[in-house]
C-alpha positions, 0 to 999 in steps of 0.5 A: 513458683519453684516450690509449687512444681516440686510439691508432691501429694504424698508424705511419709508416715509411720508404717507407710505413706499418706496420699492426697487424691482428687478422684473423678468417678465415671472418668471413662478410664482408670488412670493416674493423670498426674499432680494438681495444685489446688486453689489452697496450694495443696497438691493432690494426685489426679485419678480417674476411674470408670466406676460410678460414685454409688455404693462406694464403687469409685472408692473401691476402684481407686484403691484397686488402681493405686494398689495395682500401680504400686505393685502391692495388694489392695489390703495395703491401701486404706481410705482414711478420709473423704469417702463421699467427696472428690478429695480423699486421703489414702494411707498406704502401708509398707516400707515408706522409702520404697513406696515413695520411689515407686510413686515417683515412677508411676506419676506422670511428669508435669 
């Protein structure tokens, strides 16, 4: 159980950080709600946005929210998989250690 609590939905990659996200469109507000352990024991960052899932609006809102939360430009956040599903994978470009430290501060504790 301790391993589940310590798990994080992000990992260092070449040139930045990979981030697993579970997105809730039309969530009433734009917010990062914390970390969720999925049924297969993977972790995902729970994010909600006001935007509808039509025409990529929710994906764009997700990218803007993550970028704003990390204090980086939206061009440094790329959606690499999951464009039409709730589970998404983002690649955040930049200095990995600094991004990880910021993610630890931004994500609400469990």
